[in-house]
BAKEKOL-665621 format. One line per 3 residues: their letters; for each residue x, y, z of C-alpha. Coordinates in nm, 2 decimals. Layout:
N
A> X Y Z ~ ...;
! end
This chain:
682
ASP> 0.00 0.00 0.00 ~ 0.12 0.36 -0.07 ~ 0.22 0.56 0.23;
RPS> -0.02 0.80 0.38 ~ 0.10 1.14 0.51 ~ 0.17 1.13 0.87;
TPR> 0.04 1.39 1.12 ~ 0.34 1.55 1.30 ~ 0.32 1.52 1.68;
TRS> 0.50 1.71 1.94 ~ 0.74 1.50 2.14 ~ 0.95 1.58 2.44;
NSR> 1.22 1.37 2.29 ~ 1.30 1.48 1.93 ~ 1.43 1.13 1.85;
SGV> 1.12 0.95 1.96 ~ 0.85 0.83 1.72 ~ 0.57 0.58 1.70;
IPS> 0.75 0.25 1.64 ~ 0.57 -0.09 1.65 ~ 0.66 -0.32 1.93;
LNL> 0.85 -0.64 1.87 ~ 0.53 -0.84 1.95 ~ 0.42 -0.74 1.60;
LRP> 0.68 -0.99 1.47 ~ 0.51 -1.28 1.64 ~ 0.24 -1.45 1.43;
SSP> 0.00 -1.46 1.72 ~ 0.01 -1.08 1.78 ~ -0.29 -0.88 1.66;
LSN> -0.22 -0.60 1.41 ~ -0.44 -0.35 1.59 ~ -0.33 0.01 1.62;
QSA> -0.17 0.11 1.95 ~ -0.20 0.45 2.12 ~ 0.09 0.69 2.09;
SED> 0.18 0.67 2.46 ~ 0.20 0.28 2.43 ~ 0.42 0.30 2.13;
ESL> 0.63 0.58 2.29 ~ 0.69 0.36 2.59 ~ 0.78 0.06 2.39;
TQR> 1.02 0.27 2.18 ~ 1.19 0.42 2.47 ~ 1.24 0.07 2.64;
GFD> 1.33 -0.12 2.33 ~ 1.49 0.05 2.03 ~ 1.64 0.37 2.16;
RSF> 1.87 0.18 2.39 ~ 2.02 -0.03 2.11 ~ 2.00 0.22 1.82;
SEM> 2.33 0.39 1.90 ~ 2.51 0.05 1.93 ~ 2.40 -0.07 1.59;
SLS> 2.50 0.04 1.24 ~ 2.38 -0.06 0.90 ~ 2.63 -0.11 0.62;
TSL> 2.45 0.02 0.31 ~ 2.57 0.19 -0.01 ~ 2.39 0.51 0.10;
SPD> 2.42 0.69 0.43 ~ 2.10 0.77 0.61 ~ 2.20 1.14 0.60;
DPE> 2.24 1.13 0.22 ~ 1.97 1.33 0.04 ~ 1.95 1.06 -0.22;
WTR> 1.84 0.81 0.04 ~ 1.56 1.04 0.15 ~ 1.45 1.10 -0.21;
QLQ> 1.44 0.72 -0.28 ~ 1.24 0.66 0.04 ~ 0.99 0.92 -0.06;
SKS> 0.94 0.77 -0.41 ~ 0.87 0.41 -0.29 ~ 0.62 0.24 -0.08;
YME> 0.71 0.13 0.27 ~ 0.71 -0.24 0.16 ~ 0.95 -0.16 -0.13;
VIQ> 1.18 0.03 0.10 ~ 1.19 -0.25 0.35 ~ 1.27 -0.50 0.08;
DLL> 1.55 -0.28 -0.06 ~ 1.71 -0.25 0.28 ~ 1.69 -0.62 0.33;
IVM> 1.86 -0.68 0.00 ~ 2.14 -0.44 0.10 ~ 2.17 -0.64 0.43;
NVD> 2.22 -0.96 0.22 ~ 1.88 -1.10 0.34 ~ 1.66 -1.28 0.10;
PQQ> 1.33 -1.09 0.11 ~ 1.14 -1.39 -0.03 ~ 1.19 -1.60 0.28;
DFV> 0.86 -1.67 0.45 ~ 0.97 -1.53 0.78 ~ 1.10 -1.21 0.62;
KQF> 0.79 -1.16 0.41 ~ 0.57 -1.19 0.71 ~ 0.78 -0.94 0.91;
SFK> 0.80 -0.69 0.62 ~ 0.43 -0.70 0.57 ~ 0.35 -0.64 0.93;
LAQ> 0.61 -0.37 0.96 ~ 0.48 -0.18 0.66 ~ 0.11 -0.23 0.76;
KCG> 0.18 -0.09 1.11 ~ 0.43 0.18 1.03 ~ 0.30 0.30 0.69;
PQL> 0.01 0.50 0.82 ~ 0.20 0.65 1.11 ~ 0.56 0.74 1.01;
GLS> 0.71 1.00 0.79 ~ 1.00 0.87 0.59 ~ 1.23 1.17 0.63;
SER> 1.18 1.20 1.00 ~ 1.16 0.84 1.10 ~ 1.43 0.67 0.89;
HRL> 1.65 0.61 1.19 ~ 1.37 0.43 1.36 ~ 1.32 0.21 1.05;
QSV> 1.69 0.14 1.04 ~ 1.68 0.03 1.40 ~ 1.39 -0.21 1.33;
LEK> 1.58 -0.35 1.04 ~ 1.89 -0.39 1.25 ~ 1.68 -0.59 1.50;
TKK> 1.56 -0.80 1.21 ~ 1.91 -0.87 1.10 ~ 2.01 -0.96 1.45;
LIE> 1.72 -1.20 1.48 ~ 1.80 -1.37 1.15 ~ 2.17 -1.39 1.24;
GQD> 2.06 -1.57 1.56 ~ 1.86 -1.81 1.35 ~ 2.17 -1.87 1.14;
KLA> 2.37 -1.94 1.45 ~ 2.12 -2.19 1.58 ~ 2.11 -2.36 1.24;
SII> 2.49 -2.39 1.25 ~ 2.48 -2.54 1.60 ~ 2.22 -2.79 1.49;
KCQ> 2.43 -2.87 1.18 ~ 2.74 -2.93 1.40 ~ 2.54 -3.16 1.63;
ALV> 2.41 -3.35 1.33 ~ 2.76 -3.39 1.20 ~ 2.89 -3.52 1.53;
RGH> 2.60 -3.76 1.57 ~ 2.65 -3.88 1.21 ~ 3.02 -3.94 1.28;
QAR> 2.93 -4.14 1.59 ~ 2.67 -4.34 1.41 ~ 2.91 -4.42 1.12;
SRW> 3.18 -4.52 1.36 ~ 2.94 -4.74 1.55 ~ 2.82 -4.90 1.23;
QEI> 3.17 -4.97 1.11 ~ 3.24 -5.15 1.45 ~ 2.91 -5.34 1.43;
SHK> 2.94 -5.43 1.07 ~ 3.29 -5.56 1.12 ~ 3.17 -5.80 1.39;
YFG> 2.83 -5.87 1.25 ~ 2.84 -5.94 0.87 ~ 2.97 -6.28 0.78;
SLL> 2.99 -6.38 1.15 ~ 2.80 -6.61 1.39 ~ 2.63 -6.30 1.52;
QER> 2.46 -6.25 1.18 ~ 2.36 -6.62 1.16 ~ 2.22 -6.61 1.52;
HVI> 2.01 -6.30 1.42 ~ 1.88 -6.48 1.11 ~ 1.76 -6.77 1.32;
FRD> 1.62 -6.53 1.58 ~ 1.42 -6.36 1.30 ~ 1.29 -6.70 1.20;
LIK> 1.18 -6.77 1.56 ~ 0.99 -6.44 1.58 ~ 0.83 -6.51 1.24;
VES> 0.72 -6.86 1.35 ~ 0.59 -6.74 1.69 ~ 0.40 -6.45 1.53;
SYH> 0.24 -6.68 1.27 ~ 0.15 -6.93 1.54 ~ 0.00 -6.66 1.77;
KSI> -0.21 -6.54 1.48 ~ -0.34 -6.89 1.41 ~ -0.44 -6.94 1.77;
DTL> -0.59 -6.60 1.80 ~ -0.80 -6.68 1.49 ~ -0.92 -7.00 1.65;
VTV> -1.03 -6.82 1.96 ~ -1.18 -6.50 1.80 ~ -1.33 -6.64 1.49;
FLK> -1.46 -6.98 1.62 ~ -1.45 -7.02 2.00 ~ -1.60 -6.68 2.11;
PLK> -1.89 -6.67 1.86 ~ -1.98 -7.03 1.95 ~ -1.98 -6.93 2.32;
REI> -2.23 -6.65 2.24 ~ -2.45 -6.90 2.06 ~ -2.48 -7.13 2.37;
FNK> -2.80 -6.95 2.47 ~ -2.94 -7.03 2.12 ~ -2.88 -7.40 2.19;
TLS> -2.64 -7.43 1.90 ~ -2.38 -7.62 2.12 ~ -2.36 -7.70 2.49;
KKD> -2.08 -7.58 2.71 ~ -1.96 -7.93 2.73 ~ -1.94 -7.97 2.35;
IAS> -1.74 -7.65 2.32 ~ -1.50 -7.75 2.60 ~ -1.45 -8.09 2.44;
IFS> -1.36 -7.94 2.10 ~ -1.15 -7.64 2.20 ~ -1.01 -7.77 2.53;
NIE> -0.78 -7.51 2.70 ~ -0.68 -7.33 2.38 ~ -0.74 -6.99 2.55;
EVL> -0.47 -7.07 2.81 ~ -0.23 -7.17 2.52 ~ -0.30 -6.83 2.36;
VVH> -0.22 -6.64 2.69 ~ 0.11 -6.82 2.72 ~ 0.22 -6.75 2.37;
SKI> 0.11 -6.38 2.39 ~ 0.37 -6.35 2.68 ~ 0.64 -6.53 2.48;
GLQ> 0.58 -6.30 2.18 ~ 0.62 -5.99 2.39 ~ 0.94 -6.12 2.54;
LEN> 1.08 -6.20 2.20 ~ 1.00 -5.85 2.08 ~ 1.19 -5.71 2.39;
LKK> 1.49 -5.92 2.30 ~ 1.47 -5.79 1.94 ~ 1.54 -5.44 2.07;
RWP> 1.89 -5.54 2.17 ~ 2.00 -5.60 1.81 ~ 2.26 -5.69 1.70;
YIE> 2.36 -5.86 2.02 ~ 2.06 -6.09 2.05 ~ 2.10 -6.28 2.38;
GVG> 1.87 -6.44 2.62 ~ 1.67 -6.68 2.40 ~ 1.78 -6.98 2.61;
KLI> 1.70 -6.81 2.93 ~ 1.36 -6.70 2.80 ~ 1.27 -7.06 2.70;
IET> 1.38 -7.20 3.04 ~ 1.18 -6.94 3.23 ~ 0.87 -6.98 3.03;
APE> 0.90 -7.36 3.00 ~ 0.69 -7.43 3.32 ~ 0.39 -7.25 3.15;
LKV> 0.41 -7.50 2.86 ~ 0.24 -7.75 3.08 ~ -0.09 -7.62 2.93;
YGE> -0.01 -7.84 2.63 ~ -0.05 -8.16 2.84 ~ -0.43 -8.11 2.87;
YVS> -0.47 -7.99 2.51 ~ -0.27 -8.28 2.35 ~ -0.44 -8.55 2.57;
NFK> -0.78 -8.42 2.46 ~ -0.70 -8.38 2.09 ~ -0.83 -8.72 1.97;
NAL> -1.15 -8.66 2.17 ~ -1.18 -8.31 2.03 ~ -1.18 -8.44 1.67;
NNF> -1.43 -8.71 1.75 ~ -1.67 -8.46 1.91 ~ -1.62 -8.21 1.63;
HRC> -1.73 -8.46 1.37 ~ -2.02 -8.57 1.59 ~ -2.14 -8.21 1.64;
EEM> -2.10 -8.14 1.27 ~ -2.32 -8.44 1.18 ~ -2.59 -8.37 1.44;
DQK> -2.61 -7.99 1.43 ~ -2.66 -7.83 1.09 ~ -2.63 -7.48 1.23;
FAN> -2.29 -7.56 1.37 ~ -2.18 -7.72 1.04 ~ -2.30 -7.41 0.85;
FVS> -2.11 -7.18 1.10 ~ -1.79 -7.37 1.06 ~ -1.82 -7.38 0.68;
KSS> -1.89 -7.01 0.66 ~ -1.61 -6.91 0.90 ~ -1.37 -7.13 0.71;
ETN> -1.43 -6.94 0.38 ~ -1.21 -6.65 0.49 ~ -0.99 -6.83 0.74;
VGL> -0.80 -7.15 0.78 ~ -1.03 -7.45 0.84 ~ -1.12 -7.53 1.20;
ISL> -0.96 -7.88 1.19 ~ -0.63 -7.73 1.07 ~ -0.63 -7.46 1.34;
LST> -0.70 -7.72 1.61 ~ -0.40 -7.93 1.49 ~ -0.16 -7.63 1.49;
PLN> -0.05 -7.65 1.85 ~ 0.06 -8.02 1.81 ~ 0.37 -7.93 1.61;
HIN> 0.47 -7.59 1.75 ~ 0.69 -7.72 2.03 ~ 0.88 -7.93 1.78;
TYQ> 0.95 -7.61 1.58 ~ 1.11 -7.47 1.90 ~ 1.33 -7.78 1.91;
ILL> 1.44 -7.73 1.55 ~ 1.53 -7.36 1.59 ~ 1.71 -7.42 1.92;
KKF> 1.92 -7.69 1.76 ~ 2.02 -7.43 1.49 ~ 2.09 -7.17 1.76;
LKV> 2.32 -7.42 1.93 ~ 2.52 -7.47 1.62 ~ 2.60 -7.10 1.59;
TPP> 2.67 -7.05 1.96 ~ 3.03 -7.10 2.06 ~ 3.10 -7.30 2.37;
NHP> 3.25 -7.00 2.54 ~ 2.94 -6.79 2.48 ~ 2.76 -6.68 2.80;
EYM> 2.43 -6.82 2.67 ~ 2.57 -7.16 2.55 ~ 2.46 -7.37 2.85;
NII> 2.12 -7.20 2.87 ~ 2.07 -7.30 2.50 ~ 2.16 -7.66 2.58;
TAQ> 1.92 -7.68 2.88 ~ 1.64 -7.52 2.68 ~ 1.69 -7.75 2.38;
KTI> 1.69 -8.06 2.61 ~ 1.38 -7.94 2.78 ~ 1.19 -7.87 2.46;
KKT> 1.31 -8.19 2.30 ~ 1.18 -8.40 2.58 ~ 0.85 -8.20 2.58;
SAI> 0.81 -8.25 2.21 ~ 0.87 -8.63 2.25 ~ 0.61 -8.65 2.52;
IRT> 0.36 -8.46 2.30 ~ 0.42 -8.72 2.03 ~ 0.39 -9.00 2.27;
SLE> 0.07 -8.86 2.41 ~ -0.07 -8.83 2.05 ~ 0.03 -9.18 1.98;
GAS> -0.12 -9.29 2.30 ~ -0.45 -9.12 2.22 ~ -0.45 -9.27 1.88;
NKA> -0.37 -9.62 2.02 ~ -0.64 -9.57 2.29 ~ -0.89 -9.51 2.02;
KLL> -0.78 -9.83 1.84 ~ -0.81 -10.04 2.16 ~ -1.16 -9.90 2.22;
EVE> -1.26 -9.99 1.87 ~ -1.13 -10.35 1.93 ~ -1.34 -10.37 2.25;
RRV> -1.65 -10.26 2.06 ~ -1.60 -10.52 1.79 ~ -1.51 -10.81 2.02;
QKP> -1.72 -10.71 2.32 ~ -1.43 -10.78 2.56 ~ -1.21 -10.53 2.75;
VSD> -0.86 -10.48 2.63 ~ -0.77 -10.12 2.71 ~ -0.74 -10.18 3.08;
KPG> -0.37 -10.24 3.09 ~ -0.13 -9.94 3.08 ~ 0.12 -9.95 2.80;
RDL> -0.06 -10.21 2.58 ~ -0.04 -10.12 2.21 ~ -0.21 -10.27 1.91;
KAE> 0.07 -10.38 1.68 ~ -0.11 -10.55 1.39 ~ -0.44 -10.73 1.29;
GEM> -0.54 -10.94 1.01 ~ -0.66 -11.28 0.89 ~ -0.50 -11.62 0.96;
TTY> -0.58 -11.99 0.99 ~ -0.54 -12.22 1.29 ~ -0.49 -12.59 1.27;
DLK> -0.57 -12.85 1.53 ~ -0.39 -13.19 1.59 ~ -0.58 -13.34 1.30;
QKA> -0.49 -13.04 1.08 ~ -0.84 -12.92 1.07 ~ -0.84 -12.56 0.96;
SSR> -1.04 -12.27 1.12 ~ -1.04 -11.92 0.99 ~ -0.95 -11.66 1.25;
HYF> -0.91 -11.28 1.28 ~ -0.61 -11.19 1.49 ~ -0.51 -10.89 1.70;
LFS> -0.15 -10.87 1.79 ~ -0.09 -10.65 2.10 ~ 0.24 -10.56 2.26;
DIL> 0.19 -10.83 2.53 ~ -0.08 -11.07 2.41 ~ -0.22 -11.23 2.09;
WLT> -0.60 -11.25 2.05 ~ -0.76 -11.49 1.81 ~ -1.13 -11.42 1.72;
KEI> -1.40 -11.56 1.49 ~ -1.61 -11.36 1.26 ~ -1.99 -11.37 1.32;
PTK> -2.20 -11.28 1.02 ~ -2.47 -11.01 1.07 ~ -2.74 -10.86 0.87;
TAD> -2.56 -10.53 0.87 ~ -2.23 -10.43 0.71 ~ -2.07 -10.42 1.06;
VKL> -1.88 -10.75 1.12 ~ -1.89 -10.87 1.48 ~ -1.61 -11.09 1.63;
KFK> -1.63 -11.36 1.89 ~ -1.33 -11.40 2.12 ~ -1.17 -11.75 2.10;
LEI> -0.82 -11.75 2.25 ~ -0.56 -11.53 2.43 ~ -0.19 -11.62 2.41;
PLN> 0.04 -11.44 2.66 ~ 0.37 -11.33 2.49 ~ 0.58 -11.32 2.80;
STE> 0.60 -11.71 2.79 ~ 0.58 -11.76 2.41 ~ 0.83 -11.91 2.17;
VKD> 0.79 -11.90 1.79 ~ 0.92 -12.15 1.53 ~ 0.92 -12.08 1.16;
LPD> 0.80 -12.40 0.97 ~ 0.87 -12.50 0.62 ~ 0.58 -12.53 0.37;
TST> 0.42 -12.87 0.32 ~ 0.18 -13.00 0.06 ~ -0.12 -12.91 0.27;
IKN> 0.00 -12.62 0.50 ~ 0.19 -12.32 0.37 ~ 0.32 -12.00 0.53;
SLE> 0.29 -12.16 0.88 ~ 0.43 -12.09 1.23 ~ 0.43 -12.28 1.55;
LTY> 0.38 -12.11 1.88 ~ 0.46 -12.26 2.22 ~ 0.31 -12.07 2.51;
GQN> 0.20 -12.09 2.88 ~ 0.33 -12.29 3.17 ~ 0.21 -12.62 3.02;
SAK> 0.40 -12.54 2.69 ~ 0.08 -12.56 2.48 ~ 0.13 -12.55 2.10;
ILL> -0.07 -12.40 1.82 ~ -0.01 -12.41 1.45 ~ -0.08 -12.08 1.26;
GLP> -0.10 -12.03 0.88 ~ -0.09 -11.69 0.71 ~ -0.26 -11.61 0.37;
TES> 0.06 -11.52 0.18 ~ 0.43 -11.53 0.23 ~ 0.44 -11.16 0.26;
AKS> 0.17 -11.16 0.53 ~ 0.37 -11.43 0.72 ~ 0.69 -11.22 0.70;
TFL> 0.52 -10.91 0.83 ~ 0.34 -11.10 1.12 ~ 0.66 -11.28 1.22;
KKL> 0.87 -10.96 1.23 ~ 0.62 -10.78 1.45 ~ 0.57 -11.09 1.67;
REC> 0.95 -11.12 1.73 ~ 0.97 -10.75 1.81 ~ 0.71 -10.80 2.08;
LSE> 0.88 -11.12 2.21 ~ 1.21 -10.94 2.24 ~ 1.07 -10.71 2.51;
FTI> 1.04 -11.02 2.73 ~ 1.38 -11.16 2.66 ~ 1.64 -11.02 2.90;
STK> 1.90 -11.29 2.91 ~ 2.08 -11.18 2.59 ~ 2.06 -10.81 2.65;
TFG> 2.27 -10.55 2.83 ~ 2.07 -10.24 2.75 ~ 1.73 -10.18 2.90;
IPL> 1.73 -10.45 3.17 ~ 1.72 -10.40 3.55 ~ 2.06 -10.32 3.70;
EAL> 2.05 -10.59 3.96 ~ 1.96 -10.86 3.70 ~ 2.25 -10.75 3.48;
LNR> 2.50 -10.76 3.77 ~ 2.38 -11.11 3.87 ~ 2.43 -11.23 3.52;
ENS> 2.77 -11.08 3.48 ~ 2.89 -11.17 3.83 ~ 3.12 -10.87 3.84;
PLG> 3.36 -10.86 4.14 ~ 3.33 -10.48 4.16 ~ 2.95 -10.48 4.14;
IPV> 2.98 -10.25 3.84 ~ 2.84 -10.34 3.49 ~ 3.12 -10.46 3.26;
LVE> 3.01 -10.20 3.00 ~ 3.05 -9.91 3.25 ~ 3.39 -10.04 3.38;
ICL> 3.54 -10.08 3.03 ~ 3.41 -9.76 2.89 ~ 3.51 -9.54 3.18;
NRL> 3.86 -9.69 3.18 ~ 3.88 -9.60 2.81 ~ 3.76 -9.24 2.87;
RSD> 4.01 -9.19 3.15 ~ 4.29 -9.20 2.89 ~ 4.14 -8.90 2.70;
LKT> 3.98 -8.67 2.96 ~ 4.12 -8.37 2.78 ~ 3.88 -8.41 2.49;
EGI> 3.67 -8.10 2.46 ~ 3.30 -8.17 2.51 ~ 3.37 -8.53 2.61;
FRV> 3.01 -8.59 2.71 ~ 2.85 -8.30 2.54 ~ 2.93 -8.39 2.18;
SGA> 2.74 -8.68 2.03 ~ 2.94 -8.98 1.89 ~ 2.93 -9.10 1.53;
PQE> 2.60 -9.28 1.47 ~ 2.76 -9.58 1.30 ~ 3.02 -9.62 1.58;
VKE> 2.76 -9.60 1.85 ~ 2.55 -9.86 1.67 ~ 2.86 -10.10 1.66;
LKE> 2.94 -10.04 2.02 ~ 2.58 -10.12 2.13 ~ 2.58 -10.44 1.93;
LFD> 2.92 -10.53 2.09 ~ 2.80 -10.48 2.45 ~ 2.44 -10.61 2.40;
QVD> 2.53 -10.98 2.45 ~ 2.58 -11.23 2.73 ~ 2.94 -11.33 2.66;
VEK> 3.13 -11.13 2.93 ~ 3.47 -11.25 2.83 ~ 3.41 -11.15 2.47;
IRN> 3.31 -10.81 2.59 ~ 3.62 -10.77 2.81 ~ 3.85 -10.88 2.53;
ADI> 3.70 -10.64 2.28 ~ 3.92 -10.36 2.16 ~ 3.73 -10.03 2.18;
SKY> 4.03 -9.81 2.14 ~ 3.95 -9.77 1.77 ~ 3.63 -9.59 1.85;
STH> 3.62 -9.22 1.92 ~ 3.61 -9.08 2.27 ~ 3.27 -8.91 2.20;
SVA> 3.12 -9.24 2.07 ~ 3.23 -9.43 2.39 ~ 3.09 -9.15 2.60;
SIV> 2.76 -9.17 2.41 ~ 2.73 -9.54 2.49 ~ 2.78 -9.47 2.86;
KMF> 2.49 -9.21 2.85 ~ 2.27 -9.45 2.65 ~ 2.33 -9.73 2.91;
YRE> 2.21 -9.52 3.20 ~ 1.93 -9.36 3.00 ~ 1.78 -9.70 2.90;
LPE> 1.78 -9.86 3.25 ~ 1.42 -9.95 3.33 ~ 1.47 -9.77 3.67;
PLL> 1.73 -9.50 3.70 ~ 2.02 -9.51 3.95 ~ 1.84 -9.25 4.16;
TFN> 1.52 -9.45 4.17 ~ 1.16 -9.35 4.10 ~ 1.06 -9.34 4.47;
IYD> 1.29 -9.04 4.55 ~ 1.21 -8.84 4.23 ~ 0.95 -8.61 4.40;
KLV> 1.18 -8.56 4.70 ~ 1.47 -8.45 4.47 ~ 1.24 -8.20 4.29;
FIS> 1.13 -8.07 4.63 ~ 1.49 -8.04 4.75 ~ 1.58 -7.81 4.46;
DQP> 1.35 -7.54 4.60 ~ 1.49 -7.56 4.95 ~ 1.74 -7.32 5.12;
DEV> 2.10 -7.44 5.14 ~ 2.08 -7.53 5.51 ~ 1.80 -7.77 5.44;
HMS> 1.91 -7.87 5.10 ~ 2.21 -8.09 5.18 ~ 2.07 -8.27 5.49;
TLY> 1.76 -8.36 5.29 ~ 1.97 -8.47 5.00 ~ 2.17 -8.71 5.21;
LAV> 1.86 -8.87 5.34 ~ 1.71 -8.91 4.99 ~ 2.02 -9.07 4.84;
GEI> 2.03 -9.30 5.14 ~ 1.69 -9.45 5.04 ~ 1.81 -9.60 4.71;
PRV> 1.92 -9.97 4.70 ~ 2.28 -10.05 4.80 ~ 2.37 -10.17 4.45;
NRR> 2.25 -9.84 4.31 ~ 2.45 -9.64 4.56 ~ 2.77 -9.83 4.47;
NLF> 2.72 -9.76 4.10 ~ 2.63 -9.40 4.17 ~ 2.94 -9.33 4.37;
YLL> 3.16 -9.51 4.11 ~ 3.02 -9.28 3.84 ~ 3.04 -8.97 4.05;
DFL> 3.41 -9.03 4.12 ~ 3.48 -9.06 3.75 ~ 3.27 -8.74 3.67;
MEV> 3.47 -8.54 3.92 ~ 3.79 -8.65 3.74 ~ 3.63 -8.51 3.42;
ADR> 3.53 -8.18 3.60 ~ 3.89 -8.14 3.73 ~ 4.00 -8.12 3.37;
SSE> 3.73 -7.87 3.28 ~ 3.98 -7.61 3.16 ~ 4.06 -7.85 2.88;
NKM> 3.74 -8.05 2.82 ~ 3.50 -7.76 2.90 ~ 3.29 -7.99 3.12;
NTT> 3.25 -7.84 3.46 ~ 3.00 -7.96 3.72 ~ 2.72 -7.75 3.58;
NLG> 2.76 -7.89 3.24 ~ 2.78 -8.25 3.37 ~ 2.47 -8.18 3.58;
IIF> 2.28 -8.08 3.26 ~ 2.39 -8.39 3.08 ~ 2.36 -8.66 3.34;
GPN> 2.08 -8.52 3.56 ~ 1.79 -8.63 3.32 ~ 1.96 -8.97 3.27;
LIR> 2.00 -9.06 3.63 ~ 1.69 -8.89 3.78 ~ 1.36 -8.97 3.60;
PKV> 0.99 -8.99 3.70 ~ 0.81 -9.32 3.66 ~ 0.58 -9.16 3.41;
DTI> 0.70 -8.88 3.18 ~ 0.45 -8.60 3.14 ~ 0.49 -8.24 3.02;
ETT> 0.49 -8.12 3.38 ~ 0.78 -8.35 3.48 ~ 0.97 -8.26 3.16;
LQT> 0.95 -7.89 3.26 ~ 1.12 -7.98 3.59 ~ 1.44 -8.07 3.41;
PKI> 1.63 -7.76 3.52 ~ 1.56 -7.85 3.88 ~ 1.68 -8.20 3.83;
NTV> 2.00 -8.07 3.67 ~ 2.06 -7.84 3.98 ~ 2.01 -8.13 4.22;
FES> 2.25 -8.36 4.04 ~ 2.51 -8.09 4.03 ~ 2.47 -8.06 4.41;
ILR> 2.52 -8.43 4.44 ~ 2.83 -8.42 4.22 ~ 2.98 -8.12 4.41;
NNE> 2.93 -8.29 4.75 ~ 3.03 -8.64 4.64 ~ 3.31 -8.67 4.89;
E> 3.09 -8.57 5.18;
! end
């Protein structure tokens, strides 16, 4: 806008004029006119004090007539912009534009150019000072950024040198896989709960399904979801420590006790499937709901099966973690403990599933034969099929057989009007007193076997339909019979029975005596009990020791086998004992002891060890003495008492029945055995 003539005012101070306050430079300040007295006061406090200290380097002096002429020929806005250019300030900057506009708007109607040029110069000096301050701040920020950039580059060079192409990078790759697997699993379980379980619970009042039906199908899946929600959060916290990812083993060990929720879920799984199919057939509304919900999600059966394999995935990833974790790494032993715990848990889950499946088969046999067979723990159905029995006159009778792990059932088919064939029970043959003889073919009987069984040595002649059927039946039968033959075995038979057979003067199994003497010659071998032996060598050693000829065993040369293979045989022997050295009856006491304070710990431990049979104590102390020799060389073999406790604890201290709960007590067992080892002399 063009300047308007200003009205001269009488001032007591000839230098004073109406100058806008600095608040006009702030975007929030109103552009309202101020009274002369307010402007006078602001001028006196603000600009007059600093005007004499500031100078403006321009091509024209303020006293030069040419400057006055130029000022009078231009608008205030143009004058301000010219002065800013002279000051080397870009008038197109947003901040400068805003300031120039406000200054011209406020000063234009009130100031005369010729009389107030010094005031205008002062304002412009203030502007220059403000902009210089901004430049200084920008320079400081730039310096800080450069310093931080230098620090970041230096840190990156240090990390990249240690990280890329190293075990650290390989560990991180496996860790990312673990997070990915856990995230995918959590999503699947969450879908099972939110898409299927919760809507079905809401439908209870519409009589779609009863509470019992829902519980039988989904079991405790909500508890499983809670556990893995926690695990997922803990893994994300570990991820923040990149690139030094540590604590995976500790995390698994600490959360392992919560994995006991899988025990209930797995044991109920077979029942869950049966109830699902039953509800689907009987309730069309439920079937429609499942079908509709599965259109945009994974099917319900697939989601219900997901938890069965997840623990095994942990085992695979922990095994990979162990391979890229050096023995001197602070997390190494935690990874080993976690892997052993998860491996055993995974095995129990598989066994539980097999048990559930076998239980279903036994119940089906009971239904068909109308005779109980599932009442004995550990009984498995090995095979079933058709065969022929012959009496003394070689009269043939068709039979349907069921071969269980401990008995053989022979049944007769009974025709019915329906497609369902019923069976009538005819004969039970106990396998614990049975011998089998393979007979050659005759003109009238082919593919035959002779069984001798019972206290009276009764005989029965069996014929199979084909040579292939005979071969399959004979193989499975001999596998079952081998479980009852202990006279020719070393592995898997009671300790006392083995010692009675061998008649060892030391009261120590020949296998243990020979193997420990061989290991004493090479105690410096790193990871002597931690590293597994060569599978082929371990197999040969087992075949060598699994016989009754003690002299042949003593004269055998095992020096050609590696130290790790011999150590593996020792671990296998103790692991396959039907009852461990520290017997079943003190297992619960040992678990209890692990939670006790030190002053109670040792006295209770002495009492517990004193309860095992004398022959077990003799063998325990013999082994402990040897393990202390190993621990004394730990600087070379890297096997201290803690490591030995982790390896031998689960082999020497076991519950009578393995469950997920007992598996998760493995760290406590390791600690107890380490205490026994450390206090061996006492």
